The first five atom37 places (N, CA, C, CB, O) and aatype in JSON, in Angstrom:
{
  "aatype": [12, 15, 6, 3, 11, 2, 10, 2, 3, 3, 13, 11, 3, 11, 0, 11, 6, 13, 0, 6, 6, 0, 11, 6, 16, 0, 11, 6, 13, 16, 6, 7, 0, 5, 6, 16, 13, 6, 15, 3, 2, 11, 11, 19, 10, 0, 7, 9, 10, 0, 9, 10, 10, 7, 18, 10, 7, 9, 8, 11, 13, 19, 10, 7, 18, 16, 11, 6, 7, 9, 9, 5, 10, 9, 0, 15, 19, 19, 16, 4, 7, 9, 0, 15, 9, 9, 14, 13, 9, 6, 7, 9, 9, 18, 10, 16, 11, 15, 3, 3, 3, 13, 18, 2, 16, 18, 5, 19, 7, 11, 11, 14, 17, 13],
  "atom_mask": [
    [1, 1, 1, 1, 1],
    [1, 1, 1, 1, 1],
    [1, 1, 1, 1, 1],
    [1, 1, 1, 1, 1],
    [1, 1, 1, 1, 1],
    [1, 1, 1, 1, 1],
    [1, 1, 1, 1, 1],
    [1, 1, 1, 1, 1],
    [1, 1, 1, 1, 1],
    [1, 1, 1, 1, 1],
    [1, 1, 1, 1, 1],
    [1, 1, 1, 1, 1],
    [1, 1, 1, 1, 1],
    [1, 1, 1, 1, 1],
    [1, 1, 1, 1, 1],
    [1, 1, 1, 1, 1],
    [1, 1, 1, 1, 1],
    [1, 1, 1, 1, 1],
    [1, 1, 1, 1, 1],
    [1, 1, 1, 1, 1],
    [1, 1, 1, 1, 1],
    [1, 1, 1, 1, 1],
    [1, 1, 1, 1, 1],
    [1, 1, 1, 1, 1],
    [1, 1, 1, 1, 1],
    [1, 1, 1, 1, 1],
    [1, 1, 1, 1, 1],
    [1, 1, 1, 1, 1],
    [1, 1, 1, 1, 1],
    [1, 1, 1, 1, 1],
    [1, 1, 1, 1, 1],
    [1, 1, 1, 0, 1],
    [1, 1, 1, 1, 1],
    [1, 1, 1, 1, 1],
    [1, 1, 1, 1, 1],
    [1, 1, 1, 1, 1],
    [1, 1, 1, 1, 1],
    [1, 1, 1, 1, 1],
    [1, 1, 1, 1, 1],
    [1, 1, 1, 1, 1],
    [1, 1, 1, 1, 1],
    [1, 1, 1, 1, 1],
    [1, 1, 1, 1, 1],
    [1, 1, 1, 1, 1],
    [1, 1, 1, 1, 1],
    [1, 1, 1, 1, 1],
    [1, 1, 1, 0, 1],
    [1, 1, 1, 1, 1],
    [1, 1, 1, 1, 1],
    [1, 1, 1, 1, 1],
    [1, 1, 1, 1, 1],
    [1, 1, 1, 1, 1],
    [1, 1, 1, 1, 1],
    [1, 1, 1, 0, 1],
    [1, 1, 1, 1, 1],
    [1, 1, 1, 1, 1],
    [1, 1, 1, 0, 1],
    [1, 1, 1, 1, 1],
    [1, 1, 1, 1, 1],
    [1, 1, 1, 1, 1],
    [1, 1, 1, 1, 1],
    [1, 1, 1, 1, 1],
    [1, 1, 1, 1, 1],
    [1, 1, 1, 0, 1],
    [1, 1, 1, 1, 1],
    [1, 1, 1, 1, 1],
    [1, 1, 1, 1, 1],
    [1, 1, 1, 1, 1],
    [1, 1, 1, 0, 1],
    [1, 1, 1, 1, 1],
    [1, 1, 1, 1, 1],
    [1, 1, 1, 1, 1],
    [1, 1, 1, 1, 1],
    [1, 1, 1, 1, 1],
    [1, 1, 1, 1, 1],
    [1, 1, 1, 1, 1],
    [1, 1, 1, 1, 1],
    [1, 1, 1, 1, 1],
    [1, 1, 1, 1, 1],
    [1, 1, 1, 1, 1],
    [1, 1, 1, 0, 1],
    [1, 1, 1, 1, 1],
    [1, 1, 1, 1, 1],
    [1, 1, 1, 1, 1],
    [1, 1, 1, 1, 1],
    [1, 1, 1, 1, 1],
    [1, 1, 1, 1, 1],
    [1, 1, 1, 1, 1],
    [1, 1, 1, 1, 1],
    [1, 1, 1, 1, 1],
    [1, 1, 1, 0, 1],
    [1, 1, 1, 1, 1],
    [1, 1, 1, 1, 1],
    [1, 1, 1, 1, 1],
    [1, 1, 1, 1, 1],
    [1, 1, 1, 1, 1],
    [1, 1, 1, 1, 1],
    [1, 1, 1, 1, 1],
    [1, 1, 1, 1, 1],
    [1, 1, 1, 1, 1],
    [1, 1, 1, 1, 1],
    [1, 1, 1, 1, 1],
    [1, 1, 1, 1, 1],
    [1, 1, 1, 1, 1],
    [1, 1, 1, 1, 1],
    [1, 1, 1, 1, 1],
    [1, 1, 1, 1, 1],
    [1, 1, 1, 1, 1],
    [1, 1, 1, 0, 1],
    [1, 1, 1, 1, 1],
    [1, 1, 1, 1, 1],
    [1, 1, 1, 1, 1],
    [1, 1, 1, 1, 1],
    [1, 1, 1, 1, 1]
  ],
  "atom_positions": [
    [[0.82, -1.19, 0.0], [0.0, 0.0, 0.0], [0.87, 1.26, 0.0], [-0.94, -0.01, 1.21], [0.57, 2.24, -0.69]],
    [[1.94, 1.23, 0.77], [2.86, 2.34, 0.84], [3.53, 2.58, -0.51], [3.92, 2.09, 1.92], [3.78, 3.72, -0.91]],
    [[3.82, 1.49, -1.22], [4.42, 1.57, -2.55], [3.48, 2.25, -3.53], [4.79, 0.18, -3.07], [3.91, 3.07, -4.35]],
    [[2.19, 1.93, -3.46], [1.19, 2.56, -4.32], [1.09, 4.05, -4.05], [-0.18, 1.9, -4.13], [0.95, 4.85, -4.97]],
    [[1.17, 4.42, -2.77], [1.1, 5.84, -2.41], [2.31, 6.59, -2.95], [1.01, 6.01, -0.89], [2.17, 7.71, -3.45]],
    [[3.49, 5.99, -2.85], [4.71, 6.63, -3.38], [4.63, 6.76, -4.9], [5.96, 5.82, -2.99], [5.02, 7.79, -5.46]],
    [[4.13, 5.72, -5.56], [3.99, 5.75, -7.01], [2.99, 6.83, -7.42], [3.55, 4.37, -7.55], [3.22, 7.56, -8.39]],
    [[1.9, 6.92, -6.7], [0.88, 7.94, -6.96], [1.45, 9.34, -6.76], [-0.34, 7.72, -6.05], [1.18, 10.24, -7.56]],
    [[2.24, 9.54, -5.71], [2.86, 10.84, -5.45], [3.84, 11.2, -6.56], [3.58, 10.83, -4.1], [3.92, 12.35, -6.98]],
    [[4.6, 10.19, -7.04], [5.53, 10.43, -8.15], [4.79, 10.89, -9.4], [6.35, 9.17, -8.45], [5.23, 11.82, -10.08]],
    [[3.68, 10.24, -9.7], [2.89, 10.63, -10.87], [2.35, 12.05, -10.72], [1.73, 9.65, -11.08], [2.36, 12.83, -11.68]],
    [[1.9, 12.38, -9.53], [1.39, 13.72, -9.29], [2.49, 14.76, -9.47], [0.79, 13.82, -7.88], [2.27, 15.8, -10.08]],
    [[3.68, 14.46, -8.95], [4.81, 15.39, -9.09], [5.18, 15.57, -10.56], [6.02, 14.89, -8.29], [5.41, 16.7, -11.01]],
    [[5.25, 14.47, -11.29], [5.6, 14.54, -12.72], [4.53, 15.33, -13.49], [5.74, 13.11, -13.33], [4.86, 16.13, -14.38]],
    [[3.27, 15.12, -13.15], [2.19, 15.83, -13.82], [2.28, 17.33, -13.53], [0.82, 15.28, -13.37], [2.05, 18.15, -14.42]],
    [[2.6, 17.7, -12.29], [2.76, 19.11, -11.95], [3.92, 19.74, -12.71], [2.96, 19.27, -10.44], [3.82, 20.86, -13.21]],
    [[5.05, 19.0, -12.8], [6.2, 19.5, -13.54], [5.84, 19.71, -15.01], [7.39, 18.54, -13.43], [6.17, 20.74, -15.6]],
    [[5.16, 18.73, -15.58], [4.75, 18.82, -16.99], [3.82, 20.0, -17.21], [4.07, 17.52, -17.43], [3.96, 20.74, -18.19]],
    [[2.87, 20.19, -16.29], [1.93, 21.29, -16.42], [2.65, 22.64, -16.34], [0.86, 21.2, -15.32], [2.32, 23.56, -17.08]],
    [[3.62, 22.76, -15.45], [4.38, 24.0, -15.33], [5.2, 24.28, -16.59], [5.31, 23.95, -14.11], [5.25, 25.41, -17.07]],
    [[5.83, 23.23, -17.14], [6.6, 23.4, -18.37], [5.69, 23.78, -19.54], [7.36, 22.1, -18.7], [6.06, 24.61, -20.37]],
    [[4.51, 23.17, -19.6], [3.56, 23.49, -20.67], [3.09, 24.94, -20.55], [2.35, 22.54, -20.63], [2.95, 25.63, -21.56]],
    [[2.84, 25.39, -19.34], [2.42, 26.78, -19.13], [3.53, 27.75, -19.56], [2.06, 27.01, -17.65], [3.26, 28.77, -20.19]],
    [[4.76, 27.42, -19.21], [5.89, 28.28, -19.58], [6.07, 28.33, -21.09], [7.18, 27.78, -18.91], [6.31, 29.4, -21.66]],
    [[5.95, 27.17, -21.75], [6.07, 27.12, -23.21], [4.95, 27.91, -23.87], [6.05, 25.66, -23.7], [5.2, 28.65, -24.83]],
    [[3.73, 27.77, -23.38], [2.6, 28.52, -23.93], [2.79, 30.02, -23.73], [1.27, 28.06, -23.27], [2.46, 30.82, -24.61]],
    [[3.32, 30.4, -22.59], [3.57, 31.82, -22.32], [4.62, 32.37, -23.29], [4.03, 32.02, -20.86], [4.45, 33.47, -23.83]],
    [[5.7, 31.62, -23.51], [6.75, 32.05, -24.44], [6.19, 32.17, -25.86], [7.94, 31.08, -24.42], [6.51, 33.12, -26.58]],
    [[5.37, 31.19, -26.27], [4.77, 31.22, -27.6], [3.86, 32.44, -27.75], [3.97, 29.93, -27.85], [3.9, 33.12, -28.78]],
    [[3.06, 32.71, -26.75], [2.15, 33.85, -26.79], [2.91, 35.17, -26.89], [1.26, 33.85, -25.54], [2.55, 36.04, -27.67]],
    [[3.96, 35.29, -26.11], [4.78, 36.51, -26.16], [5.42, 36.68, -27.53], [5.86, 36.49, -25.08], [5.46, 37.78, -28.07]],
    [[5.91, 35.58, -28.11], [6.52, 35.64, -29.44], [5.51, 36.02, -30.51], [0.0, 0.0, 0.0], [5.81, 36.82, -31.39]],
    [[4.31, 35.44, -30.42], [3.26, 35.75, -31.4], [2.83, 37.21, -31.27], [2.05, 34.82, -31.2], [2.63, 37.89, -32.28]],
    [[2.69, 37.69, -30.05], [2.31, 39.09, -29.86], [3.38, 40.02, -30.4], [2.06, 39.38, -28.37], [3.07, 41.05, -31.0]],
    [[4.63, 39.66, -30.18], [5.73, 40.49, -30.68], [5.71, 40.55, -32.2], [7.09, 39.95, -30.18], [5.97, 41.6, -32.79]],
    [[5.4, 39.41, -32.83], [5.38, 39.36, -34.29], [4.22, 40.17, -34.85], [5.28, 37.92, -34.76], [4.4, 40.93, -35.8]],
    [[3.04, 40.01, -34.29], [1.85, 40.62, -34.87], [1.52, 42.0, -34.34], [0.71, 39.73, -34.65], [0.76, 42.73, -34.97]],
    [[2.06, 42.37, -33.19], [1.72, 43.67, -32.62], [2.89, 44.64, -32.58], [1.17, 43.49, -31.23], [2.75, 45.78, -32.13]],
    [[4.03, 44.2, -33.05], [5.19, 45.09, -32.99], [5.05, 46.21, -34.01], [6.48, 44.3, -33.22], [4.23, 46.14, -34.93]],
    [[5.87, 47.22, -33.83], [5.86, 48.34, -34.77], [6.34, 47.9, -36.14], [6.74, 49.47, -34.24], [5.87, 48.43, -37.15]],
    [[7.25, 46.95, -36.19], [7.79, 46.5, -37.46], [6.98, 45.29, -37.95], [9.3, 46.14, -37.33], [7.03, 44.22, -37.34]],
    [[6.27, 45.47, -39.02], [5.36, 44.44, -39.54], [5.94, 43.77, -40.78], [3.99, 45.06, -39.87], [5.19, 43.3, -41.64]],
    [[7.26, 43.71, -40.88], [7.94, 43.21, -42.07], [7.53, 41.79, -42.43], [9.43, 43.28, -41.87], [7.12, 41.54, -43.56]],
    [[7.65, 40.87, -41.5], [7.37, 39.46, -41.8], [5.9, 39.26, -42.15], [7.76, 38.58, -40.61], [5.58, 38.58, -43.13]],
    [[5.02, 39.84, -41.37], [3.59, 39.71, -41.63], [3.22, 40.28, -42.99], [2.78, 40.41, -40.53], [2.52, 39.63, -43.76]],
    [[3.69, 41.48, -43.3], [3.38, 42.11, -44.58], [4.0, 41.33, -45.74], [3.87, 43.55, -44.61], [3.37, 41.18, -46.78]],
    [[5.21, 40.85, -45.56], [5.88, 40.09, -46.61], [5.17, 38.79, -46.95], [0.0, 0.0, 0.0], [4.98, 38.47, -48.12]],
    [[4.8, 38.04, -45.94], [4.1, 36.77, -46.16], [2.72, 37.0, -46.76], [3.99, 35.98, -44.85], [2.31, 36.29, -47.67]],
    [[2.01, 37.99, -46.24], [0.69, 38.3, -46.81], [0.79, 38.76, -48.25], [-0.01, 39.36, -45.97], [-0.06, 38.42, -49.07]],
    [[1.83, 39.53, -48.57], [2.0, 40.01, -49.94], [2.25, 38.84, -50.89], [3.17, 41.01, -50.03], [1.73, 38.83, -52.01]],
    [[3.03, 37.86, -50.46], [3.32, 36.72, -51.32], [2.11, 35.8, -51.46], [4.51, 35.93, -50.77], [1.79, 35.36, -52.56]],
    [[1.44, 35.51, -50.35], [0.34, 34.55, -50.37], [-1.01, 35.13, -50.79], [0.2, 33.92, -49.03], [-1.75, 34.51, -51.55]],
    [[-1.33, 36.32, -50.29], [-2.65, 36.92, -50.54], [-2.54, 38.33, -51.1], [-3.47, 36.94, -49.25], [-3.42, 39.16, -50.91]],
    [[-1.45, 38.59, -51.78], [-1.19, 39.93, -52.28], [-2.23, 40.45, -53.23], [0.0, 0.0, 0.0], [-2.5, 41.66, -53.27]],
    [[-2.84, 39.56, -54.01], [-3.86, 40.0, -54.98], [-5.04, 40.65, -54.29], [-4.34, 38.82, -55.81], [-5.78, 41.41, -54.92]],
    [[-5.23, 40.36, -53.01], [-6.32, 40.98, -52.25], [-5.9, 42.31, -51.62], [-6.8, 40.02, -51.16], [-6.74, 43.05, -51.1]],
    [[-4.63, 42.62, -51.66], [-4.13, 43.88, -51.1], [-4.07, 43.9, -49.58], [0.0, 0.0, 0.0], [-3.94, 44.97, -48.99]],
    [[-4.15, 42.74, -48.94], [-4.18, 42.68, -47.48], [-2.91, 43.26, -46.87], [-4.37, 41.25, -47.01], [-2.98, 43.93, -45.84]],
    [[-1.77, 43.02, -47.48], [-0.51, 43.55, -46.95], [-0.52, 45.07, -46.92], [0.67, 43.05, -47.77], [0.09, 45.68, -46.04]],
    [[-1.21, 45.69, -47.85], [-1.31, 47.16, -47.87], [-2.15, 47.64, -46.69], [-1.92, 47.66, -49.21], [-1.82, 48.64, -46.04]],
    [[-3.25, 46.94, -46.41], [-4.1, 47.31, -45.28], [-3.34, 47.15, -43.96], [-5.39, 46.45, -45.27], [-3.48, 47.98, -43.06]],
    [[-2.54, 46.09, -43.84], [-1.76, 45.85, -42.62], [-0.78, 47.0, -42.38], [-1.0, 44.52, -42.72], [-0.56, 47.41, -41.24]],
    [[-0.2, 47.52, -43.47], [0.76, 48.61, -43.34], [0.08, 49.98, -43.22], [1.69, 48.61, -44.53], [0.76, 50.99, -43.03]],
    [[-1.25, 50.02, -43.34], [-1.98, 51.26, -43.19], [-2.22, 52.0, -44.49], [0.0, 0.0, 0.0], [-2.59, 53.17, -44.46]],
    [[-2.03, 51.35, -45.62], [-2.25, 51.96, -46.93], [-3.6, 51.52, -47.48], [-1.11, 51.59, -47.92], [-3.66, 50.65, -48.35]],
    [[-4.66, 52.1, -46.99], [-6.01, 51.69, -47.4], [-6.27, 51.95, -48.87], [-7.04, 52.41, -46.56], [-6.77, 51.07, -49.58]],
    [[-5.94, 53.14, -49.35], [-6.17, 53.49, -50.75], [-5.41, 52.54, -51.68], [-5.75, 54.94, -51.02], [-5.97, 52.07, -52.67]],
    [[-4.15, 52.25, -51.37], [-3.34, 51.37, -52.19], [-3.86, 49.93, -52.15], [-1.89, 51.41, -51.75], [-3.78, 49.21, -53.14]],
    [[-4.38, 49.51, -50.99], [-4.97, 48.17, -50.88], [-6.18, 48.01, -51.77], [0.0, 0.0, 0.0], [-6.36, 46.97, -52.41]],
    [[-7.02, 49.04, -51.81], [-8.21, 49.0, -52.68], [-7.79, 49.01, -54.14], [-9.15, 50.2, -52.38], [-8.37, 48.31, -54.97]],
    [[-6.78, 49.81, -54.47], [-6.27, 49.85, -55.85], [-5.75, 48.47, -56.25], [-5.14, 50.92, -56.01], [-6.03, 48.0, -57.35]],
    [[-5.0, 47.81, -55.36], [-4.46, 46.49, -55.67], [-5.58, 45.48, -55.89], [-3.53, 46.01, -54.55], [-5.51, 44.67, -56.82]],
    [[-6.59, 45.52, -55.06], [-7.72, 44.61, -55.2], [-8.45, 44.82, -56.53], [-8.7, 44.79, -54.03], [-8.75, 43.86, -57.23]],
    [[-8.72, 46.05, -56.86], [-9.41, 46.37, -58.12], [-8.54, 45.96, -59.31], [-9.75, 47.89, -58.19], [-9.04, 45.39, -60.28]],
    [[-7.24, 46.25, -59.25], [-6.34, 45.89, -60.35], [-6.29, 44.38, -60.55], [-4.93, 46.42, -60.08], [-6.24, 43.91, -61.69]],
    [[-6.31, 43.62, -59.47], [-6.3, 42.16, -59.59], [-7.58, 41.65, -60.23], [-6.11, 41.51, -58.22], [-7.54, 40.73, -61.05]],
    [[-8.7, 42.24, -59.87], [-9.99, 41.81, -60.44], [-10.06, 42.18, -61.93], [-11.17, 42.45, -59.67], [-10.45, 41.36, -62.76]],
    [[-9.69, 43.41, -62.25], [-9.78, 43.89, -63.63], [-8.85, 43.1, -64.56], [-9.44, 45.39, -63.69], [-9.21, 42.82, -65.7]],
    [[-7.65, 42.75, -64.07], [-6.69, 42.04, -64.92], [-6.76, 40.52, -64.76], [-5.28, 42.5, -64.6], [-5.88, 39.8, -65.23]],
    [[-7.81, 40.05, -64.11], [-7.99, 38.6, -63.88], [-6.79, 37.98, -63.17], [-8.23, 37.87, -65.21], [-6.41, 36.85, -63.47]],
    [[-6.22, 38.71, -62.25], [-5.14, 38.2, -61.43], [-3.74, 38.48, -61.93], [0.0, 0.0, 0.0], [-2.77, 38.21, -61.22]],
    [[-3.6, 39.01, -63.12], [-2.27, 39.29, -63.66], [-1.54, 40.33, -62.81], [-2.36, 39.78, -65.12], [-0.32, 40.27, -62.65]],
    [[-2.27, 41.27, -62.27], [-1.66, 42.32, -61.43], [-1.15, 41.78, -60.1], [-2.68, 43.43, -61.17], [-0.52, 42.51, -59.33]],
    [[-1.41, 40.51, -59.81], [-0.93, 39.94, -58.55], [0.58, 39.72, -58.55], [-1.64, 38.63, -58.26], [1.14, 39.38, -57.51]],
    [[1.23, 39.9, -59.67], [2.69, 39.81, -59.71], [3.32, 40.96, -58.92], [3.2, 39.82, -61.17], [4.4, 40.81, -58.36]],
    [[2.64, 42.1, -58.87], [3.16, 43.27, -58.15], [3.31, 42.97, -56.65], [2.22, 44.49, -58.35], [4.4, 43.19, -56.11]],
    [[2.28, 42.48, -55.97], [2.47, 42.19, -54.55], [3.44, 41.04, -54.29], [1.14, 41.88, -53.91], [4.08, 40.99, -53.24]],
    [[3.54, 40.11, -55.23], [4.5, 39.02, -55.07], [5.92, 39.6, -55.01], [4.38, 37.99, -56.23], [6.72, 39.22, -54.16]],
    [[6.21, 40.5, -55.92], [7.52, 41.16, -55.94], [7.7, 42.0, -54.67], [7.66, 42.05, -57.21], [8.77, 42.01, -54.07]],
    [[6.64, 42.71, -54.27], [6.71, 43.51, -53.04], [7.01, 42.64, -51.83], [5.41, 44.29, -52.82], [7.8, 43.01, -50.97]],
    [[6.37, 41.48, -51.76], [6.61, 40.57, -50.64], [8.06, 40.14, -50.56], [0.0, 0.0, 0.0], [8.63, 40.08, -49.47]],
    [[8.65, 39.85, -51.71], [10.07, 39.46, -51.72], [10.93, 40.64, -51.28], [10.49, 38.97, -53.13], [11.88, 40.47, -50.52]],
    [[10.6, 41.83, -51.76], [11.35, 43.03, -51.36], [11.22, 43.25, -49.86], [10.85, 44.27, -52.13], [12.21, 43.54, -49.18]],
    [[10.0, 43.13, -49.33], [9.79, 43.33, -47.89], [10.66, 42.38, -47.08], [8.3, 43.12, -47.54], [11.31, 42.79, -46.12]],
    [[10.66, 41.11, -47.46], [11.36, 40.1, -46.67], [12.88, 40.16, -46.81], [10.88, 38.74, -47.07], [13.59, 39.66, -45.94]],
    [[13.38, 40.76, -47.88], [14.83, 40.84, -48.05], [15.43, 42.12, -47.47], [15.18, 40.75, -49.51], [16.65, 42.21, -47.32]],
    [[14.61, 43.08, -47.14], [15.12, 44.32, -46.52], [15.45, 44.04, -45.05], [14.08, 45.47, -46.63], [14.87, 43.15, -44.43]],
    [[16.38, 44.82, -44.51], [16.66, 44.72, -43.08], [15.45, 45.27, -42.32], [17.98, 45.49, -42.7], [14.65, 46.02, -42.87]],
    [[15.34, 44.89, -41.07], [14.22, 45.35, -40.26], [14.17, 46.87, -40.18], [14.31, 44.76, -38.85], [13.11, 47.48, -40.34]],
    [[15.32, 47.47, -39.93], [15.36, 48.94, -39.81], [15.02, 49.62, -41.13], [16.74, 49.38, -39.34], [14.28, 50.6, -41.16]],
    [[15.56, 49.09, -42.23], [15.31, 49.67, -43.54], [13.82, 49.57, -43.89], [16.17, 48.97, -44.62], [13.23, 50.53, -44.38]],
    [[13.22, 48.4, -43.64], [11.79, 48.23, -43.9], [10.97, 49.2, -43.08], [11.37, 46.79, -43.6], [10.09, 49.88, -43.6]],
    [[11.27, 49.27, -41.79], [10.52, 50.14, -40.88], [10.62, 51.6, -41.34], [11.05, 49.99, -39.44], [9.62, 52.31, -41.39]],
    [[11.82, 52.04, -41.65], [12.01, 53.44, -42.06], [11.39, 53.74, -43.41], [13.49, 53.77, -42.11], [10.88, 54.84, -43.62]],
    [[11.42, 52.78, -44.33], [10.89, 53.01, -45.68], [9.38, 52.95, -45.74], [11.48, 52.01, -46.64], [8.74, 53.85, -46.26]],
    [[8.79, 51.88, -45.2], [7.37, 51.61, -45.41], [6.46, 52.04, -44.26], [7.17, 50.17, -45.66], [5.27, 52.28, -44.46]],
    [[7.0, 52.14, -43.06], [6.16, 52.51, -41.94], [6.37, 53.96, -41.51], [6.42, 51.59, -40.78], [5.41, 54.67, -41.22]],
    [[7.6, 54.4, -41.46], [7.86, 55.79, -41.1], [7.77, 56.68, -42.34], [9.25, 55.93, -40.44], [7.1, 57.71, -42.32]],
    [[8.45, 56.26, -43.42], [8.48, 57.05, -44.64], [7.22, 56.95, -45.48], [0.0, 0.0, 0.0], [7.02, 57.75, -46.39]],
    [[6.35, 55.99, -45.17], [5.07, 55.8, -45.85], [5.21, 55.7, -47.38], [4.13, 56.96, -45.52], [4.49, 56.36, -48.12]],
    [[6.15, 54.87, -47.83], [6.32, 54.62, -49.26], [5.34, 53.5, -49.64], [7.84, 54.23, -49.61], [5.56, 52.35, -49.25]],
    [[4.27, 53.79, -50.39], [3.23, 52.8, -50.61], [3.55, 51.71, -51.64], [2.01, 53.48, -51.04], [3.03, 50.6, -51.51]],
    [[4.37, 51.97, -52.62], [4.63, 50.98, -53.67], [6.13, 50.71, -53.75], [4.09, 51.46, -55.04], [6.94, 51.64, -53.66]],
    [[6.48, 49.47, -53.91], [7.86, 49.0, -54.05], [8.76, 49.75, -53.1], [8.36, 49.16, -55.48], [9.96, 49.5, -53.07]]
  ]
}
């Protein structure tokens, strides 16, 4: 009976350790996700959106360029998607720029195209 109690206590201790580690991992993940999506520098988010969903102009809306986002959407519809090459190129440009250069060019300098 004493052996069962010790085994049960060991399981409880291991479960508590696992739960604490899981909480810490979830907290780190949450902080990383918030940093990525809520930071001032939206380079990665804008770059990926431009490559994957650029024809919809979503990357322009994320960067605060509402007029340019609407223009991109209309251009994609009118050209049957041919105009989607523009955001694809923009996405590559966004992702290859340094963080500081991207921030200064597209967020501070408000350069809407390329």
